[in-house]
VEXDREN-2710 file (C-alpha; in Angstrom, 1 decimal):
% VEXDREN-2710
k/r/px/py/pz
1/MET/11.2/-10.1/58.1
2/ARG/7.8/-9.6/56.6
3/THR/4.9/-8.9/58.9
4/SER/2.6/-11.9/59.3
5/LYS/-0.2/-11.8/56.8
6/SER/-3.8/-12.9/57.1
7/THR/-4.7/-16.5/56.6
8/GLY/-8.3/-15.5/55.8
9/THR/-10.3/-16.0/52.6
10/GLU/-9.6/-12.6/51.1
11/LYS/-8.3/-13.2/47.6
12/LYS/-6.0/-10.7/45.9
13/ARG/-6.2/-10.2/42.2
14/VAL/-4.7/-7.6/39.8
15/THR/-7.4/-5.0/39.7
16/CYS/-7.3/-1.8/37.5
17/PHE/-7.6/1.2/39.7
18/ASN/-10.8/3.3/39.1
19/VAL/-12.2/0.9/36.5
20/ALA/-15.8/0.0/37.4
21/GLU/-16.4/-3.0/35.2
22/ASN/-13.4/-5.3/35.3
23/ARG/-15.3/-7.8/33.2
24/CYS/-13.1/-10.1/31.1
25/ILE/-13.0/-9.3/27.4
26/TRP/-14.0/-12.9/26.6
27/MET/-17.2/-12.2/28.5
28/GLN/-17.7/-9.0/26.7
29/ALA/-17.3/-10.9/23.4
30/GLY/-20.0/-13.3/24.5
31/VAL/-17.7/-16.4/24.4
32/ILE/-18.1/-17.1/28.2
33/ASN/-21.0/-16.3/30.5
34/TYR/-19.1/-14.7/33.4
35/ARG/-15.6/-13.8/34.4
36/ILE/-14.0/-10.9/36.2
37/CYS/-10.6/-9.8/34.8
38/ASP/-7.8/-10.4/37.3
39/ASN/-4.9/-9.2/35.2
40/ALA/-5.6/-5.5/34.6
41/TYR/-6.6/-6.2/31.0
42/ASP/-3.1/-7.4/30.2
43/CYS/-4.2/-10.2/27.9
44/HIS/-0.8/-11.1/26.7
45/THR/0.4/-12.3/30.2
46/CYS/-3.0/-13.6/31.3
47/GLY/-3.2/-17.4/32.0
48/PHE/-6.9/-17.5/31.3
49/ASN/-6.4/-15.9/27.9
50/ALA/-3.7/-18.4/27.2
51/ALA/-6.0/-21.3/28.2
52/MET/-8.8/-20.0/26.0
53/ARG/-6.4/-19.7/23.0
54/LYS/-5.2/-23.3/23.6
55/ALA/-8.8/-24.6/23.9
56/MET/-9.7/-22.9/20.6
57/GLU/-6.5/-24.4/19.0
58/ILE/-4.9/-21.1/18.2
59/ALA/-1.3/-21.7/17.0
60/PRO/1.3/-20.5/19.5
61/GLU/3.1/-18.6/16.8
62/LEU/0.0/-16.5/16.4
63/ASP/0.1/-15.5/20.0
64/SER/1.6/-12.0/19.6
65/GLU/0.6/-8.4/20.0
66/ASP/0.5/-8.0/16.2
67/VAL/-2.2/-10.6/15.6
68/ALA/-5.8/-10.1/16.8
69/PRO/-6.8/-12.6/19.5
70/ARG/-9.8/-14.8/18.8
71/TRP/-12.2/-12.8/21.0
72/VAL/-11.9/-10.1/18.3
73/GLU/-13.8/-12.3/15.9
74/HIS/-16.7/-12.7/18.4
75/LEU/-16.9/-9.0/19.1
76/ILE/-17.1/-8.2/15.3
77/GLN/-19.9/-10.8/15.0
78/ARG/-21.7/-9.4/18.0
79/TYR/-21.7/-5.8/17.0
80/ASP/-22.3/-4.4/13.5
81/GLY/-19.9/-1.7/12.2
82/ALA/-22.2/1.3/13.0
83/ASN/-22.7/0.2/16.6
84/ARG/-19.3/-1.4/17.4
85/PRO/-18.2/0.0/20.8
86/CYS/-14.6/0.7/21.5
87/ARG/-12.8/-1.9/23.5
88/HIS/-12.1/0.7/26.2
89/VAL/-15.8/1.4/26.6
90/LEU/-16.5/-2.3/27.1
91/THR/-13.8/-2.6/29.7
92/GLY/-14.8/0.6/31.5
93/ARG/-11.6/2.5/30.8
94/ILE/-13.6/5.4/29.3
95/GLU/-17.2/6.4/30.0
96/ALA/-17.9/8.5/26.9
97/PRO/-19.5/6.5/24.0
98/LYS/-17.0/5.7/21.2
99/ILE/-17.3/3.5/18.2
100/CYS/-14.4/1.3/17.1
101/PRO/-13.2/2.1/13.6
102/HIS/-10.5/-0.5/13.4
103/ASN/-12.3/-3.9/13.9
104/TYR/-10.7/-4.1/17.4
105/GLU/-7.2/-4.1/16.0
106/CYS/-6.0/-2.0/18.9
107/HIS/-2.3/-2.1/17.9
108/HIS/-3.2/0.0/14.8
109/CYS/-5.4/2.5/16.7
110/GLU/-4.1/6.0/17.4
111/PHE/-6.8/6.5/20.1
112/ASP/-5.5/3.4/22.0
113/GLN/-1.9/4.7/21.8
114/MET/-3.1/8.1/23.0
115/LEU/-4.8/6.6/26.1
116/ASP/-1.5/4.8/27.0
117/GLU/0.5/8.0/26.5
118/MET/-2.0/10.0/28.6
119/ASP/-1.6/7.5/31.4
120/MET/2.1/8.2/31.4
121/VAL/1.9/12.0/31.7
122/ASN/-1.5/13.0/33.2
123/ASP/-2.1/13.9/36.8
124/VAL/-3.2/10.9/38.9
125/ASP/-6.8/10.9/40.1
126/ALA/-6.9/11.4/43.8
127/PRO/-7.8/8.1/45.4
128/ARG/-10.2/7.7/48.4
129/THR/-8.2/7.3/51.6
130/VAL/-8.9/5.9/55.0
131/VAL/-7.1/6.7/58.2
132/VAL/-5.3/3.9/59.9
133/SER/-3.5/4.6/63.2
134/GLY/-3.3/8.2/62.2
135/PHE/-1.8/7.6/58.7
136/ASN/-3.6/7.9/55.4
137/LEU/-4.0/4.7/53.3
138/ALA/-5.2/4.9/49.7
139/VAL/-8.1/2.5/48.9
140/GLY/-7.5/0.2/46.0
141/TYR/-3.7/0.4/46.2
142/TYR/-1.3/-2.4/47.0
143/TYR/1.5/-1.9/49.5
144/HIS/5.0/-3.3/49.9
145/MET/6.7/-3.9/53.3
146/GLY/9.2/-1.2/52.4
147/HIS/6.4/1.4/52.5
148/SER/6.0/1.9/48.7
149/TRP/2.6/1.5/47.0
150/VAL/1.6/0.0/43.7
151/ARG/-1.4/1.0/41.6
152/PHE/-2.3/-1.2/38.6
153/GLU/-3.2/0.8/35.5
154/HIS/-5.2/-0.4/32.5
155/GLY/-3.2/-2.9/30.5
156/GLY/-1.0/-4.1/33.3
157/ASN/1.4/-1.2/33.9
158/VAL/1.9/-0.1/37.5
159/ARG/2.4/3.3/39.1
160/VAL/4.7/3.4/42.2
161/GLY/5.1/5.8/45.0
162/PHE/5.8/6.3/48.8
163/ASP/3.1/5.7/51.3
164/ASP/2.0/8.3/53.9
165/PHE/3.8/6.4/56.7
166/LEU/7.2/6.7/55.1
167/CYS/6.6/10.4/54.1
168/ARG/5.7/11.3/57.8
169/LEU/8.4/9.1/59.2
170/PHE/11.4/10.6/57.4
171/GLY/10.0/14.1/56.7
172/LYS/10.8/16.3/53.8
173/MET/13.3/14.7/51.4
174/THR/16.1/16.8/50.0
175/VAL/17.5/14.1/47.6
176/LEU/15.6/11.7/45.4
177/GLU/17.4/9.4/43.0
178/LEU/14.9/7.4/40.8
179/PRO/15.8/4.6/38.4
180/PRO/16.2/5.8/34.8
181/ILE/13.7/5.0/32.0
182/GLY/14.5/1.5/30.7
183/ALA/16.0/0.3/34.0
184/GLY/15.1/-3.2/35.2
185/LEU/13.8/-3.6/38.7
186/ILE/13.6/-6.8/40.8
187/GLN/11.0/-7.1/43.5
188/ASP/12.5/-7.0/47.1
189/GLN/15.8/-5.6/45.8
190/VAL/17.0/-2.0/46.0
191/GLY/15.3/0.1/43.4
192/TRP/16.0/3.7/44.2
193/THR/17.2/6.0/47.0
194/PHE/16.2/9.2/48.9
195/GLY/17.9/11.3/51.4
196/ARG/17.8/14.2/53.8
197/ASN/20.5/16.5/55.1
198/GLY/23.3/14.0/54.5
199/ASN/21.3/10.9/55.5
200/ARG/20.5/8.4/52.7
201/ALA/18.2/5.5/52.5
202/ALA/17.7/2.8/49.9
203/VAL/14.2/1.5/49.0
204/LEU/13.2/-2.0/47.9
205/SER/11.3/-2.2/44.6
206/PRO/7.7/-3.4/45.2
207/VAL/7.6/-5.1/41.7
208/SER/9.8/-6.6/39.0
209/GLY/9.8/-5.0/35.6
210/LYS/11.1/-2.2/33.4
211/VAL/10.7/1.5/34.1
212/LEU/8.6/3.3/31.5
213/ALA/8.2/6.8/32.8
214/ILE/9.4/9.1/35.6
215/ASN/7.5/11.8/37.5
216/HIS/9.9/14.6/36.9
217/PRO/8.0/17.3/38.8
218/ALA/8.1/15.1/41.9
219/ARG/11.8/14.4/41.5
220/GLU/12.6/18.1/41.1
221/HIS/10.1/19.3/43.7
222/THR/10.1/16.6/46.4
223/GLU/7.6/18.5/48.6
224/LEU/4.9/17.1/46.2
225/ILE/5.7/13.7/47.6
226/SER/4.9/14.5/51.2
227/GLU/2.0/16.8/50.3
228/ASP/0.3/14.3/48.0
229/PRO/2.0/10.9/48.2
230/TYR/-0.9/9.0/46.5
231/GLY/-1.6/11.5/43.8
232/GLN/0.8/14.0/42.2
233/GLY/3.6/12.7/44.3
234/TRP/3.8/9.4/42.5
235/LEU/7.4/8.4/41.5
236/PHE/7.5/6.3/38.3
237/ILE/5.6/3.8/36.1
238/VAL/6.8/0.2/35.6
239/ARG/5.9/-2.5/33.0
240/PRO/5.8/-5.6/35.3
241/ASP/7.3/-8.8/34.0
242/MET/4.2/-10.8/35.3
243/PRO/1.7/-8.8/37.2
244/LYS/0.2/-11.6/39.2
245/ARG/3.6/-12.9/40.5
246/ASN/4.1/-9.6/42.3
247/LEU/0.9/-10.0/44.4
248/LYS/2.4/-12.5/46.9
249/GLN/4.8/-9.8/48.2
250/LEU/2.1/-7.1/48.4
251/TYR/-0.5/-6.2/50.9
252/PHE/-4.0/-5.3/49.8
253/GLY/-7.3/-4.4/51.5
254/LYS/-7.8/-5.5/55.1
255/GLU/-4.3/-7.0/55.3
256/SER/-2.9/-3.5/54.4
257/THR/-4.7/-2.1/57.4
258/ARG/-3.5/-4.8/59.8
259/TRP/0.1/-4.4/58.5
260/LEU/0.0/-0.6/59.0
261/GLU/-1.3/-1.0/62.5
262/THR/1.6/-3.3/63.3
263/GLU/4.1/-0.8/61.8
264/ASN/2.6/2.0/64.0
265/ARG/3.0/-0.1/67.2
266/LYS/6.6/-0.8/66.3
267/LEU/7.2/3.0/65.8
268/PHE/5.8/3.9/69.2
269/GLU/7.9/1.1/70.8
270/MET/11.0/2.7/69.2
271/MET/10.0/6.1/70.5
272/GLY/9.9/4.9/74.1
273/PRO/7.4/4.2/76.9
274/GLU/6.3/7.8/77.2
275/TYR/4.9/7.7/73.7
276/GLU/3.4/4.2/73.6
277/ALA/0.2/5.4/75.4
278/LEU/-0.4/7.7/72.3
279/ALA/-0.6/4.7/70.0
280/ALA/-4.2/4.1/70.8
281/THR/-5.4/7.6/70.4
282/GLY/-5.6/7.5/66.6
283/GLY/-4.5/11.1/66.2
284/ALA/-2.6/12.2/63.1
285/PRO/1.2/11.9/63.6
286/VAL/3.3/15.0/62.8
287/LYS/4.5/15.3/59.3
288/ASP/8.2/15.0/60.3
289/ILE/8.5/12.3/62.9
290/PHE/12.3/11.9/62.5
291/GLY/12.8/15.7/62.9
292/ALA/10.5/15.9/65.9
293/CYS/11.9/13.0/67.9
294/GLU/15.5/13.3/68.8
295/GLN/15.8/9.7/70.1
296/LEU/14.9/8.3/66.7
297/GLN/18.1/7.5/64.7
298/TRP/18.0/7.5/60.9
299/ASP/19.7/4.2/60.5
300/VAL/17.4/2.6/63.0
301/LEU/14.3/3.7/61.2
302/VAL/15.8/2.6/57.8
303/ASN/16.5/-0.9/59.2
304/GLY/13.2/-1.2/61.0
305/PHE/10.9/-0.1/58.3
306/LEU/12.6/-0.2/54.9
307/HIS/14.4/-3.6/55.4
308/THR/17.3/-2.8/53.1
309/THR/20.2/-3.3/55.5
310/ARG/19.6/-7.0/55.6
311/ARG/20.1/-7.4/51.9
END
């Protein structure tokens, strides 16, 4: 069962990690006065973009990645050729000044393709973390009840990994079986497995979509996952079917903090009365809780925190 979520006014939206601007490209083009992008600059699955195209009477058959959207015309009119900034400068993806040489036809641009390829293979920028009940929580990440995280990249792709709670709970993994490239994942259904010394556990996928890339170093050297779960220990990249549809099943911001506090209290209850008093201390848990506490059974932890045995 999912932990009760907040009924407050905090609104979740698909936000690119580490992108300062997040201003809608229609705003950048001067068509509208103000709008913050809430779809990680994935214009082709954006409801607002679709509404703008409909309002401007753009034929449905022209709504494809091979045809320049109408905001391109406004950008071309707004900037002359010698001072036409790259789209990725306008959206805050890159900081260095760069002029667009292709009239914003990004699907023909080698630089645009290079950025996407770099996102697939480059090391992940270390996020800022906060300590919640002794566990690290990456700021700007989304979290699933099965203790995996999601980080939205520019263009709508998502990077997936294990959170610090899971890494400390189960200790060093000796087996990690990730979905292959091209595999389809369904949110809240089993997506991959890990194991330790004969014990195995299945993990629910935090999003629905197709796997685009695998972190081979982390798969081959699983110690990277526990050492840096939010950075070099990421697992794979997914192209989500519809980014916004995944948000309802993910925790973000303050609700992530409340959820992790609840999970920590549940863990201390499992450990027994002699450990419950430690829950309020806020001290960092050991890196191998399963290995350090003989009374904790693997299957009980899987059932209590990964939620896969009920499916």
